[in-house]
ROVEX-217785 format. One line per 4 residues: number of its first residue (from 0); their letters; for each residue x, y, z of C-alpha. Coordinates in Angstrom, 3 decimals, always signed. Example, Ala and Ser with C-alpha at 12.3 -4.5 7.8 and 13.67 -1.06 7.14 Angstrom:
REM residues 2
0> as> +12.300/-4.500/+7.800; +13.670/-1.060/+7.140 $
//
This chain:
REM residues 724
0> xxxx> +6.222/-18.501/-6.988; +5.420/-20.098/-3.812; +7.140/-18.705/-0.855; +8.781/-20.569/+2.067 $
4> xxxx> +6.804/-20.210/+5.280; +6.841/-21.375/+8.910; +4.639/-24.251/+10.284; +1.366/-23.182/+11.587 $
8> xxxx> -1.809/-24.807/+12.708; -4.592/-25.450/+10.249; -7.445/-24.246/+12.410; -7.826/-20.642/+10.952 $
12> xxxx> -7.207/-21.916/+7.417; -10.074/-24.443/+7.839; -12.410/-21.629/+8.961; -11.474/-19.473/+5.994 $
16> xxxx> -12.060/-22.287/+3.486; -15.405/-23.046/+5.112; -16.424/-19.459/+4.799; -15.366/-19.625/+1.037 $
20> xxxx> -17.691/-22.730/+0.616; -20.555/-20.803/+2.067; -20.070/-17.728/-0.019; -19.508/-19.492/-3.377 $
24> xxxx> -22.301/-22.010/-4.022; -21.302/-24.941/-6.187; -24.584/-24.946/-8.271; -23.485/-22.035/-10.402 $
28> xxxx> -24.044/-22.368/-14.194; -20.413/-21.731/-15.109; -17.907/-24.082/-13.582; -15.652/-22.635/-10.901 $
32> xxxx> -11.904/-22.476/-11.552; -9.658/-23.340/-8.486; -5.978/-23.623/-8.146; -4.585/-25.114/-4.887 $
36> xxxx> -0.799/-25.050/-4.171; +0.652/-26.924/-1.221; +3.960/-28.147/-0.139; +6.925/-28.249/+2.333 $
40> xxxx> +10.263/-26.400/+2.527; +13.402/-27.251/+4.379; +16.073/-25.031/+5.716; +19.720/-26.023/+6.171 $
44> xxxx> +20.376/-23.210/+8.580; +18.872/-22.126/+11.885; +18.967/-19.346/+14.451; +21.096/-16.200/+13.872 $
48> xxxx> +22.246/-17.502/+10.561; +18.695/-16.675/+9.186; +18.176/-13.375/+10.987; +18.097/-10.965/+7.882 $
52> xxxx> +16.325/-13.706/+5.753; +13.510/-14.147/+8.415; +12.965/-10.494/+9.134; +9.745/-10.035/+7.271 $
56> xxxx> +8.963/-13.600/+6.337; +7.218/-14.619/+9.630; +9.533/-17.668/+9.979; +10.365/-19.038/+13.282 $
60> xxxx> +14.203/-18.987/+13.360; +14.375/-22.410/+15.128; +12.132/-24.244/+12.509; +13.864/-26.183/+9.891 $
64> xxxx> +10.587/-27.130/+8.081; +7.997/-24.881/+6.664; +4.505/-25.706/+5.315; +2.902/-23.785/+2.410 $
68> xxxx> -0.755/-23.487/+1.115; -2.149/-21.076/-1.423; -5.501/-21.101/-3.031; -6.977/-19.169/-6.088 $
72> xxxx> -10.769/-19.450/-6.674; -12.599/-17.930/-9.539; -16.271/-18.048/-10.494; -18.409/-16.420/-13.255 $
76> xxxx> -22.219/-16.974/-13.221; -23.682/-16.534/-16.579; -27.371/-16.338/-15.405; -26.942/-13.567/-12.731 $
80> xxxx> -23.689/-11.963/-14.075; -22.046/-12.398/-10.618; -18.253/-12.545/-10.666; -16.193/-13.919/-7.799 $
84> xxxx> -12.388/-13.942/-7.159; -10.822/-15.371/-4.079; -7.128/-15.651/-3.328; -5.528/-16.918/-0.219 $
88> xxxx> -1.596/-16.841/+0.203; +0.533/-18.388/+2.990; -2.562/-19.936/+4.607; -0.423/-22.018/+6.998 $
92> xxxx> +2.081/-19.318/+7.880; +2.333/-16.092/+9.881; +2.157/-13.739/+6.820; -1.195/-15.053/+5.490 $
96> xxxx> -3.354/-13.001/+3.121; -7.042/-13.426/+1.992; -8.610/-11.315/-0.739; -12.142/-11.480/-2.003 $
100> xxxx> -13.669/-9.553/-4.836; -17.571/-10.223/-5.502; -19.216/-8.136/-8.042; -21.965/-7.730/-10.601 $
104> xxxx> -20.348/-5.520/-13.319; -22.241/-2.285/-13.906; -24.190/-2.650/-10.610; -22.148/-3.311/-7.445 $
108> xxxx> -18.801/-4.538/-6.056; -17.831/-5.963/-2.717; -14.273/-6.436/-1.604; -12.841/-7.920/+1.571 $
112> xxxx> -9.253/-8.415/+2.742; -7.474/-10.090/+5.697; -3.764/-10.043/+6.125; -0.907/-10.639/+8.634 $
116> xxxx> +2.603/-9.340/+8.704; +5.247/-10.439/+11.207; +8.654/-8.492/+11.666; +11.312/-10.346/+13.533 $
120> xxxx> +14.149/-8.088/+14.962; +17.251/-9.244/+13.163; +19.498/-8.152/+16.244; +19.803/-10.533/+19.174 $
124> xxxx> +19.131/-8.943/+22.522; +20.873/-10.397/+25.590; +19.551/-8.891/+28.865; +18.723/-9.292/+32.516 $
128> xxxx> +15.574/-7.085/+32.037; +12.422/-8.385/+33.795; +8.903/-7.864/+32.379; +10.487/-7.160/+28.994 $
132> xxxx> +7.863/-6.077/+26.444; +5.505/-4.852/+29.080; +4.935/-1.098/+30.206; +6.624/-1.927/+33.577 $
136> xxxx> +10.114/-3.315/+32.832; +12.548/-3.915/+35.804; +16.216/-3.247/+35.139; +18.595/-5.861/+36.566 $
140> xxxx> +22.371/-5.310/+36.055; +24.198/-8.435/+34.816; +27.569/-8.958/+33.338; +27.538/-8.563/+29.446 $
144> xxxx> +26.402/-11.734/+27.694; +25.059/-13.599/+30.889; +21.517/-12.549/+30.579; +18.686/-14.292/+28.615 $
148> xxxx> +18.533/-14.086/+24.853; +15.356/-12.383/+23.759; +13.754/-12.322/+20.303; +11.738/-9.070/+19.749 $
152> xxxx> +8.879/-9.209/+17.273; +5.866/-7.187/+16.113; +2.810/-8.444/+14.354; +0.390/-6.525/+12.110 $
156> xxxx> -3.214/-7.926/+11.607; -5.273/-5.901/+9.079; -8.964/-6.332/+8.026; -10.670/-4.329/+5.312 $
160> xxxx> -14.110/-4.326/+3.567; -15.312/-2.114/+0.729; -18.523/-1.642/-1.188; -19.159/+0.170/-4.462 $
164> xxxx> -22.661/+0.792/-5.823; -23.528/+2.101/-9.253; -26.689/+4.121/-8.273; -27.272/+5.380/-11.858 $
168> xxxx> -25.219/+5.620/-15.038; -24.089/+9.133/-13.567; -23.750/+8.354/-9.869; -21.554/+6.067/-7.900 $
172> xxxx> -21.007/+5.540/-4.129; -17.891/+3.862/-2.691; -17.267/+3.012/+0.834; -13.914/+1.512/+2.306 $
176> xxxx> -13.116/+0.526/+5.918; -9.713/-0.676/+6.980; -8.400/-1.476/+10.517; -5.068/-2.687/+11.521 $
180> xxxx> -3.965/-4.106/+14.904; -0.158/-3.858/+15.732; +1.191/-5.966/+18.728; +4.581/-6.878/+20.086 $
184> xxxx> +7.703/-5.034/+21.021; +10.647/-3.297/+19.230; +14.003/-1.731/+20.154; +13.691/+1.282/+22.222 $
188> xxxx> +15.487/+2.812/+25.115; +16.346/+5.848/+27.445; +19.392/+7.597/+28.414; +20.400/+10.514/+30.594 $
192> xxxx> +23.641/+12.482/+31.363; +23.414/+13.817/+34.888; +25.795/+16.829/+34.300; +22.957/+19.171/+33.716 $
196> xxxx> +22.359/+22.739/+34.729; +18.687/+22.041/+35.295; +19.500/+20.162/+38.457; +22.651/+21.096/+40.355 $
200> xxxx> +22.418/+18.098/+42.537; +22.713/+15.712/+39.486; +26.384/+15.525/+39.107; +28.389/+13.713/+36.513 $
204> xxxx> +30.194/+10.282/+37.134; +32.723/+9.957/+39.724; +35.138/+7.115/+40.839; +32.523/+5.894/+43.226 $
208> xxxx> +29.101/+6.526/+41.392; +27.514/+6.506/+37.979; +26.381/+9.870/+36.624; +25.003/+8.939/+33.261 $
212> xxxx> +23.441/+5.835/+31.773; +21.717/+4.357/+28.591; +19.265/+1.611/+28.935; +17.524/-0.609/+26.393 $
216> xxxx> +13.749/-0.756/+27.215; +11.836/-2.377/+24.360; +8.705/-0.438/+23.451; +5.556/-2.321/+24.286 $
220> xxxx> +3.128/-2.188/+21.266; -0.577/-2.626/+21.485; -2.267/-0.240/+19.078; -5.022/-0.038/+16.425 $
224> xxxx> -5.309/+2.053/+13.415; -8.583/+2.364/+11.518; -9.452/+4.311/+8.438; -12.782/+5.044/+6.816 $
228> xxxx> -13.252/+6.535/+3.280; -16.478/+7.337/+1.456; -16.867/+9.015/-1.889; -19.901/+9.886/-3.969 $
232> xxxx> -19.185/+10.586/-7.627; -21.287/+12.323/-10.132; -20.838/+12.789/-13.881; -22.413/+15.334/-16.234 $
236> xxxx> -21.589/+15.854/-19.857; -18.717/+18.233/-19.230; -18.447/+18.222/-15.449; -17.304/+15.208/-13.257 $
240> xxxx> -16.911/+15.661/-9.530; -17.017/+13.685/-6.304; -17.563/+14.538/-2.634; -15.345/+12.511/-0.106 $
244> xxxx> -14.768/+11.882/+3.555; -11.578/+10.416/+4.986; -11.270/+9.470/+8.689; -8.265/+8.268/+10.509 $
248> xxxx> -8.324/+6.915/+14.122; -5.355/+5.730/+16.088; -5.735/+4.220/+19.578; -2.850/+3.015/+21.654 $
252> xxxx> -3.534/+0.782/+24.684; -0.061/+1.496/+26.174; +0.183/+5.228/+27.146; +3.477/+5.298/+28.878 $
256> xxxx> +6.580/+3.229/+29.629; +7.185/+3.049/+33.431; +10.693/+1.658/+34.151; +12.007/+0.488/+37.514 $
260> xxxx> +15.790/+1.168/+37.895; +17.488/+0.728/+41.259; +20.973/-0.132/+42.630; +24.206/-0.264/+40.499 $
264> xxxx> +25.010/+0.161/+36.764; +28.129/-0.228/+34.732; +30.405/+2.647/+33.850; +31.874/+3.029/+30.392 $
268> xxxx> +34.888/+0.716/+31.304; +32.607/-2.021/+32.656; +32.933/-1.334/+36.441; +29.738/-1.879/+38.393 $
272> xxxx> +29.113/+1.179/+40.549; +26.194/+2.577/+42.415; +24.004/+4.964/+40.473; +23.531/+8.355/+41.986 $
276> xxxx> +20.099/+9.045/+43.526; +19.562/+12.086/+41.135; +20.227/+9.825/+38.047; +17.878/+7.199/+39.261 $
280> xxxx> +15.252/+9.865/+39.738; +15.462/+10.748/+36.082; +15.651/+7.136/+34.810; +12.662/+6.060/+36.713 $
284> xxxx> +10.424/+8.847/+35.159; +7.633/+7.761/+32.950; +8.216/+7.824/+29.171; +5.215/+8.747/+27.059 $
288> xxxx> +4.285/+6.484/+24.104; +2.351/+7.427/+21.065; -0.842/+9.112/+22.054; -4.388/+8.437/+20.688 $
292> xxxx> -5.177/+10.766/+17.857; -7.744/+11.213/+15.029; -8.168/+13.083/+11.803; -11.169/+13.920/+9.495 $
296> xxxx> -11.126/+15.282/+5.986; -13.949/+16.522/+3.603; -13.103/+17.327/-0.070; -14.713/+18.231/-3.285 $
300> xxxx> -12.751/+17.243/-6.506; -13.381/+17.023/-10.089; -12.721/+18.217/-13.667; -14.503/+20.172/-16.287 $
304> xxxx> -14.094/+20.062/-20.098; -14.162/+23.627/-21.514; -13.730/+22.184/-24.977; -12.363/+18.940/-26.451 $
308> xxxx> -8.847/+20.483/-26.286; -9.012/+22.174/-22.815; -9.734/+20.702/-19.398; -9.580/+21.883/-15.845 $
312> xxxx> -9.350/+20.028/-12.639; -9.931/+21.241/-9.068; -9.916/+20.212/-5.478; -11.102/+21.912/-2.241 $
316> xxxx> -10.417/+20.112/+1.056; -10.824/+20.865/+4.686; -9.331/+18.615/+7.358; -8.927/+18.621/+11.123 $
320> xxxx> -6.533/+16.571/+13.224; -6.620/+16.373/+16.922; -4.655/+14.820/+19.739; -6.433/+15.061/+23.225 $
324> xxxx> -5.262/+11.877/+24.825; -4.552/+12.370/+28.584; -1.004/+12.740/+29.914; +0.360/+9.814/+31.931 $
328> xxxx> +0.656/+12.272/+34.819; -0.511/+16.035/+34.894; +2.051/+18.521/+33.583; +3.918/+21.022/+35.729 $
332> xxxx> +1.080/+23.552/+34.926; -1.569/+21.121/+35.946; -2.619/+20.412/+32.364; -3.956/+16.832/+31.820 $
336> xxxx> -3.673/+16.774/+28.038; -2.174/+18.578/+25.092; -5.670/+19.362/+23.601; -3.781/+19.647/+20.239 $
340> xxxx> -5.685/+20.524/+17.119; -4.531/+21.417/+13.631; -7.005/+22.555/+10.826; -5.954/+22.565/+7.225 $
344> xxxx> -7.497/+24.198/+4.264; -6.515/+23.170/+0.618; -7.279/+24.752/-2.620; -6.056/+23.388/-5.922 $
348> xxxx> -6.811/+24.281/-9.507; -5.114/+23.230/-12.823; -5.622/+23.401/-16.505; -4.345/+21.483/-19.422 $
352> xxxx> -4.792/+22.383/-23.097; -3.709/+21.621/-26.600; -4.623/+24.843/-28.644; -2.432/+23.584/-31.640 $
356> xxxx> -1.542/+20.210/-32.684; +2.113/+20.627/-31.898; +1.550/+22.552/-28.586; +0.472/+21.412/-25.212 $
360> xxxx> +0.132/+23.584/-22.152; -0.263/+22.829/-18.502; -0.588/+25.005/-15.358; -1.809/+24.506/-11.747 $
364> xxxx> -1.636/+26.305/-8.506; -2.066/+24.699/-5.028; -2.616/+26.642/-1.766; -2.568/+25.075/+1.751 $
368> xxxx> -3.200/+26.806/+5.056; -2.245/+24.786/+8.112; -3.631/+26.501/+11.318; -2.345/+25.104/+14.607 $
372> xxxx> -4.974/+25.555/+17.212; -3.034/+23.808/+20.035; -3.295/+25.885/+23.312; -0.107/+27.692/+24.303 $
376> xxxx> +0.956/+26.629/+27.693; +4.251/+26.633/+29.910; +5.853/+23.235/+29.818; +9.655/+23.782/+29.816 $
380> xxxx> +12.028/+24.712/+32.449; +14.760/+27.403/+32.210; +18.396/+26.399/+32.612; +19.164/+28.377/+35.682 $
384> xxxx> +16.496/+28.176/+38.516; +14.467/+25.250/+37.044; +11.317/+27.441/+36.845; +8.726/+27.317/+34.165 $
388> xxxx> +9.961/+29.710/+31.531; +8.934/+28.559/+28.006; +5.764/+27.470/+26.294; +5.169/+25.248/+23.353 $
392> xxxx> +5.211/+26.714/+19.957; +2.409/+27.212/+17.244; +3.458/+25.379/+14.053; +1.032/+26.992/+11.604 $
396> xxxx> +2.244/+27.549/+7.983; +0.949/+28.525/+4.587; +2.386/+26.823/+1.509; +1.767/+28.066/-2.154 $
400> xxxx> +2.907/+26.054/-5.086; +2.527/+26.797/-8.733; +3.627/+25.024/-11.863; +3.653/+26.036/-15.654 $
404> xxxx> +4.723/+23.825/-18.471; +4.671/+23.877/-22.294; +5.613/+21.202/-24.820; +6.237/+21.594/-28.533 $
408> xxxx> +6.510/+18.665/-31.064; +9.142/+20.128/-33.457; +8.707/+17.077/-35.850; +7.981/+13.458/-35.637 $
412> xxxx> +11.492/+12.908/-34.083; +11.973/+15.809/-31.609; +9.779/+17.004/-28.714; +10.725/+19.617/-26.226 $
416> xxxx> +9.245/+20.536/-22.862; +9.992/+23.675/-20.610; +8.531/+24.364/-17.263; +8.762/+26.598/-14.260 $
420> xxxx> +7.857/+25.489/-10.659; +7.453/+27.795/-7.645; +6.978/+27.090/-4.013; +6.575/+29.595/-1.099 $
424> xxxx> +6.328/+28.725/+2.583; +5.145/+31.165/+5.303; +5.657/+29.720/+8.733; +3.609/+32.468/+10.443 $
428> xxxx> +4.592/+34.454/+13.561; +7.042/+32.895/+16.013; +5.536/+32.121/+19.313; +7.151/+34.804/+21.554 $
432> xxxx> +7.030/+32.609/+24.790; +8.662/+29.657/+23.295; +12.342/+28.936/+22.928; +14.462/+27.118/+20.269 $
436> xxxx> +17.570/+26.023/+22.194; +20.035/+24.254/+20.111; +19.039/+26.041/+16.855; +20.946/+29.011/+15.816 $
440> xxxx> +18.244/+30.885/+13.936; +14.916/+30.457/+12.077; +13.367/+31.971/+8.960; +9.678/+32.713/+8.529 $
444> xxxx> +9.602/+32.540/+4.759; +11.344/+30.587/+2.127; +10.864/+30.770/-1.599; +12.190/+28.278/-4.298 $
448> xxxx> +12.027/+28.634/-8.084; +12.883/+25.670/-10.391; +13.450/+26.024/-14.143; +13.431/+22.739/-16.137 $
452> xxxx> +13.779/+21.662/-19.713; +13.650/+18.351/-21.584; +14.372/+17.240/-25.041; +13.210/+13.906/-26.457 $
456> xxxx> +14.463/+12.467/-29.631; +13.489/+9.383/-31.645; +16.736/+8.547/-33.292; +15.378/+5.615/-35.260 $
460> xxxx> +12.493/+3.224/-35.425; +13.904/+1.218/-32.561; +15.845/+3.807/-30.388; +14.859/+6.922/-28.527 $
464> xxxx> +16.444/+9.063/-25.913; +15.937/+12.041/-23.642; +17.944/+14.742/-21.824; +16.529/+16.774/-19.056 $
468> xxxx> +17.984/+19.665/-16.985; +16.595/+21.443/-13.961; +17.998/+24.270/-11.774; +16.394/+25.634/-8.651 $
472> xxxx> +17.228/+28.404/-6.270; +15.961/+28.894/-2.760; +16.163/+31.952/-0.677; +14.125/+33.455/+2.104 $
476> xxxx> +13.360/+36.355/+4.500; +15.891/+37.463/+7.103; +17.202/+35.186/+9.928; +15.367/+35.270/+13.268 $
480> xxxx> +17.552/+34.829/+16.419; +15.849/+33.413/+19.411; +15.617/+35.560/+22.611; +14.902/+32.645/+25.053 $
484> xxxx> +11.160/+33.132/+25.792; +10.990/+36.762/+24.667; +10.344/+36.362/+21.007; +12.861/+36.589/+18.077 $
488> xxxx> +14.844/+39.452/+16.666; +15.684/+39.677/+12.837; +19.478/+40.083/+12.615; +21.916/+40.681/+9.788 $
492> xxxx> +23.756/+37.759/+8.219; +26.886/+39.444/+9.377; +25.886/+39.095/+13.125; +29.132/+38.102/+15.079 $
496> xxxx> +27.277/+35.264/+16.888; +26.582/+33.523/+13.484; +30.327/+32.930/+12.744; +30.385/+29.685/+14.458 $
500> xxxx> +26.662/+28.765/+14.141; +25.209/+25.828/+12.391; +21.926/+26.620/+10.365; +19.102/+24.299/+9.448 $
504> xxxx> +19.661/+23.022/+5.794; +15.885/+23.028/+5.148; +15.921/+26.887/+5.753; +19.229/+27.727/+4.145 $
508> xxxx> +19.750/+29.300/+0.743; +20.302/+26.557/-1.738; +21.151/+26.071/-5.388; +20.109/+22.683/-6.730 $
512> xxxx> +21.026/+21.414/-10.265; +20.289/+18.185/-11.985; +20.889/+16.506/-15.309; +19.481/+13.286/-16.462 $
516> xxxx> +19.915/+11.136/-19.678; +17.633/+8.320/-20.733; +17.783/+5.907/-23.707; +15.634/+3.127/-24.937 $
520> xxxx> +16.966/+0.808/-27.523; +15.195/-2.187/-29.222; +17.448/-3.218/-32.078; +15.361/-6.224/-32.891 $
524> xxxx> +12.442/-8.236/-31.552; +14.664/-10.221/-29.334; +16.725/-7.559/-27.543; +15.704/-4.392/-25.425 $
528> xxxx> +17.831/-2.175/-23.391; +16.897/+0.699/-21.049; +19.585/+3.110/-19.816; +19.398/+6.171/-17.450 $
532> xxxx> +22.106/+8.336/-15.867; +21.495/+11.264/-13.402; +23.679/+13.717/-11.623; +22.771/+16.303/-9.072 $
536> xxxx> +24.432/+18.849/-6.874; +23.244/+21.024/-3.881; +25.148/+24.165/-2.758; +24.092/+25.698/+0.652 $
540> xxxx> +24.780/+29.244/+1.597; +24.415/+30.455/+5.203; +25.863/+33.155/+7.465; +28.321/+30.561/+8.685 $
544> xxxx> +30.869/+28.356/+7.080; +29.885/+25.491/+9.310; +26.997/+22.937/+8.895; +26.016/+21.156/+5.732 $
548> xxxx> +27.798/+22.842/+2.818; +27.187/+20.839/-0.258; +25.942/+17.467/-1.440; +26.060/+15.513/-4.727 $
552> xxxx> +24.439/+12.430/-6.188; +25.150/+10.148/-9.124; +22.900/+7.308/-10.271; +23.351/+4.810/-13.229 $
556> xxxx> +20.810/+2.290/-14.337; +20.784/-0.434/-17.084; +18.127/-2.936/-17.702; +17.983/-5.533/-20.522 $
560> xxxx> +16.167/-8.561/-21.832; +17.254/-10.899/-24.523; +15.171/-13.717/-26.088; +17.588/-16.569/-27.123 $
564> xxxx> +14.764/-18.393/-28.719; +11.085/-19.001/-28.322; +11.880/-21.252/-25.388; +14.725/-19.479/-23.641 $
568> xxxx> +15.185/-15.848/-22.401; +17.740/-13.841/-20.363; +17.360/-10.586/-18.389; +19.449/-8.490/-16.217 $
572> xxxx> +20.093/-5.170/-14.563; +23.060/-3.041/-13.410; +22.760/-0.194/-11.011; +25.111/+2.068/-9.227 $
576> xxxx> +24.369/+5.172/-6.995; +26.445/+7.438/-4.895; +25.551/+10.138/-2.438; +28.052/+12.639/-0.724 $
580> xxxx> +27.473/+15.141/+2.138; +30.137/+17.548/+3.027; +29.688/+19.154/+6.446; +31.749/+21.021/+9.182 $
584> xxxx> +31.377/+21.623/+12.849; +32.887/+24.481/+14.732; +35.863/+23.174/+16.882; +34.883/+19.692/+15.696 $
588> xxxx> +35.044/+17.448/+12.811; +35.136/+18.102/+9.111; +33.371/+15.228/+7.531; +32.626/+13.918/+4.111 $
592> xxxx> +29.999/+11.152/+4.184; +29.754/+9.040/+1.069; +27.302/+6.277/+0.546; +27.888/+4.020/-2.612 $
596> xxxx> +25.409/+1.378/-3.516; +25.911/-0.982/-6.409; +23.712/-3.907/-7.483; +23.778/-6.456/-10.345 $
600> xxxx> +21.429/-9.229/-11.409; +21.133/-11.867/-14.014; +18.085/-14.040/-14.616; +16.943/-16.743/-17.080 $
604> xxxx> +13.729/-18.531/-17.945; +13.433/-21.569/-20.121; +11.102/-24.239/-21.389; +13.255/-27.370/-22.368 $
608> xxxx> +10.129/-29.363/-22.934; +6.397/-28.782/-23.191; +6.014/-30.047/-19.632; +9.142/-28.491/-17.976 $
612> xxxx> +9.786/-24.924/-17.142; +12.840/-23.565/-15.339; +14.234/-20.286/-14.224; +16.444/-18.424/-11.833 $
616> xxxx> +18.113/-15.261/-10.784; +21.639/-14.379/-9.377; +21.932/-11.142/-7.656; +24.613/-9.218/-5.696 $
620> xxxx> +24.327/-6.024/-3.636; +27.178/-3.931/-2.154; +26.233/-0.972/-0.022; +29.138/+0.939/+1.686 $
624> xxxx> +29.114/+4.095/+3.885; +32.398/+5.951/+4.272; +33.275/+8.587/+6.708; +36.201/+10.713/+5.705 $
628> xxxx> +37.062/+12.832/+8.762; +39.257/+15.915/+9.426; +39.398/+18.528/+12.063; +38.372/+22.141/+12.198 $
632> xxxx> +41.205/+24.510/+12.786; +39.560/+25.439/+16.174; +39.328/+21.799/+17.389; +40.825/+20.950/+20.630 $
636> xxxx> +44.011/+18.866/+21.261; +41.744/+16.183/+22.699; +39.771/+15.967/+19.564; +43.046/+15.699/+17.580 $
640> xxxx> +44.368/+12.925/+19.739; +41.098/+10.985/+19.557; +41.032/+11.153/+15.792; +44.704/+10.137/+15.598 $
644> xxxx> +44.170/+7.252/+17.823; +40.875/+5.913/+16.402; +41.436/+6.803/+12.679; +37.777/+8.147/+12.670 $
648> xxxx> +34.546/+6.357/+12.192; +34.957/+2.983/+10.371; +33.095/+2.126/+7.159; +29.772/+0.577/+7.351 $
652> xxxx> +29.228/-2.242/+4.731; +26.432/-4.524/+3.665; +26.965/-7.171/+0.928; +24.581/-9.777/-0.127 $
656> xxxx> +24.633/-12.529/-2.724; +21.336/-14.439/-3.569; +20.783/-17.466/-5.987; +17.208/-18.524/-6.672 $
660> xxxx> +16.318/-21.447/-8.932; +12.989/-22.888/-9.731; +11.707/-25.725/-11.897; +8.046/-26.597/-12.647 $
664> xxxx> +7.020/-29.946/-14.269; +3.499/-30.608/-15.555; +2.296/-33.973/-14.464; -0.858/-33.520/-16.522 $
668> xxxx> -3.253/-30.871/-17.628; -4.472/-30.193/-14.172; -1.384/-30.753/-11.844; +2.256/-29.823/-11.560 $
672> xxxx> +5.133/-30.048/-9.166; +7.465/-27.100/-8.482; +10.815/-27.162/-6.872; +12.525/-23.898/-5.492 $
676> xxxx> +16.119/-23.635/-4.430; +17.401/-20.662/-2.573; +20.923/-19.754/-1.321; +21.523/-16.307/+0.274 $
680> xxxx> +24.772/-15.115/+1.789; +24.917/-11.757/+3.713; +27.784/-9.732/+5.245; +26.845/-6.800/+7.539 $
684> xxxx> +29.123/-4.619/+9.523; +27.672/-1.730/+11.584; +29.812/-0.137/+14.317; +26.767/+1.253/+15.877 $
688> xxxx> +26.125/-2.248/+17.419; +29.557/-3.774/+17.339; +33.151/-2.778/+16.833; +36.018/-5.165/+16.301 $
692> xxxx> +33.733/-8.063/+17.508; +32.844/-6.274/+20.888; +29.051/-5.567/+20.990; +27.686/-2.343/+22.266 $
696> xxxx> +26.911/-2.621/+26.035; +24.173/-0.738/+27.675; +24.594/+0.406/+31.316; +22.858/-2.686/+32.789 $
700> xxxx> +25.088/-5.010/+30.752; +22.433/-5.608/+28.001; +23.885/-6.227/+24.585; +22.432/-6.141/+21.177 $
704> xxxx> +24.217/-8.049/+18.533; +23.874/-9.433/+14.997; +25.835/-12.126/+13.087; +28.078/-10.182/+10.785 $
708> xxxx> +28.186/-13.055/+8.345; +24.861/-15.039/+7.538; +23.930/-17.685/+5.057; +20.667/-19.517/+4.123 $
712> xxxx> +20.000/-22.548/+2.138; +16.473/-23.707/+1.387; +14.665/-26.197/-0.884; +10.931/-26.340/-1.283 $
716> xxxx> +8.657/-28.632/-3.042; +5.089/-27.626/-4.022; +2.243/-29.504/-5.611; -0.174/-27.526/-7.815 $
720> xxxx> -3.578/-28.681/-8.712; -6.297/-26.976/-10.909; -9.940/-27.761/-10.610; -12.250/-26.683/-13.432 $
//
């Protein structure tokens, strides 16, 4: 299906086609096969009405007409054995793709790719910000809605080449290089609450000055990510192995964001007041952006056939990742860069066997040792005198995972599988000079064991089903309480300070249970149905009754296809999922967060005549997030009054209906005309950006809004021509 795209100049496409002509000579013995598709599309809607539709399609929101051009070229040379395939998509748009495969089977293969991807921010920014999108934005306070409308956009441009050489029947070398450039700007910002113990002079807001602020400062993006992979493979009679190298290189031309904030800002009720000098000092500090980094990995992997029924696989790998990009300004200790380095060792071994016709066995073990070599230095201030008191923390860890599984074919209709999985994580010794303010306690070790079973049954020649169960239990070592720069102390779960604490759910004891049903039914050659249902629960156990207590999930899926005749067919799907999180905060809210997502789709294809083909889909999505709130018994009267007045957080809903129709008519054996019709209606309500029609306002008057209701209508006509 040809996709709608925006208008674009033909210059770069002409260059691409010229390159194709040079690469693929016309004097080949076998005729080339080329398909060219070009056309125009027209939108009935503009601007914010198409914000969600345009997000990843690279379409200018103010364009009503879009041009399309695709090409597919294929060539087989009988004399030389060369095989060439070239595809170009969206050659006139902003999301163009070019792909080339040129090979001589059994000898070598060359691949090349070029692609562009544009993301348009669906939210509309209105701001008085100067130098927006640069590393030196200047904040200018304006009444909400009186600034300039700004469209944020990011663009990715990727280029890749690969070469594979068959050196001998046993040896092969493959090399791939990919690089991607990312440019543009995206939503970002800073904020600060001046009522802090770190700076007694930084007071909170008063009737005559601003003491806290939030500012929308788009992140300027100008970065490149390159990846190199090389692999040499060798095969013996029983042993097959390969040696590989992988390298990752990230470079960011923007090291920091340096805002300029002065004068007055708006308080929460919209009054323009002078910002305190202390607050301006914090808001004008540089903000570090993603630093340059690199990683290298060497690995040896392969498999060995002990017998025709038993095979082993293995992998050894060593990698190092480093981040030594300079700080935008020296740290308080005079350090100019982090000099971060992490070295990782990996060992993996597995074996599979079928010792008996009815019995299959599988086992593997994986060990990973991550050694954080980053130097320890003092970076953080204490909360009293503002002196350097705490260092960074080493994040080394060791993970061991093992799996055992056995399967038994009871008879032609029944097959059972049982398995045990084990995972252990050792996070190493806590860095004594670091601190974990805001976290109640840590654990050095956690261990999780999962037991699972599955039974599959063929109920008839055209129907089969399966039921699978799994249960896992996670526990760990004792809880470690932070001593603020003096290490940690293992304390009892009954420690009085834990009574009101909140513990990290990734470290807590957890019981997880799942059950899943699957069925596949094909009553006849015309109808097929696939059904699945899944239910799961998590129960958390910590020394406190607060924090995340339990979760549950349910998922139902139904897919079907029905052939009405040799010319007409129907298909469809139905899906519904639900996730619930129950959590409590001391002296705060008791919340049950529930997300429900449902989708349904119906499609058809038909061929009324030998020349005409038609089809279409109708789909509907409904995603709702609900926040059921109550209060902890220790909550303040102010919290109770706030909840009573507001009713709690409102629901967030997203609904979308999409109708897509197409018709393709063959004019002759070489050409056809295709018509596409699209109608999409979306409704989105997110209180994070707008509540009761009032947009969120930053402290300088900047607003970020999105049309709650959007609709798109499109018609496209494409001419397709085949050359042989």
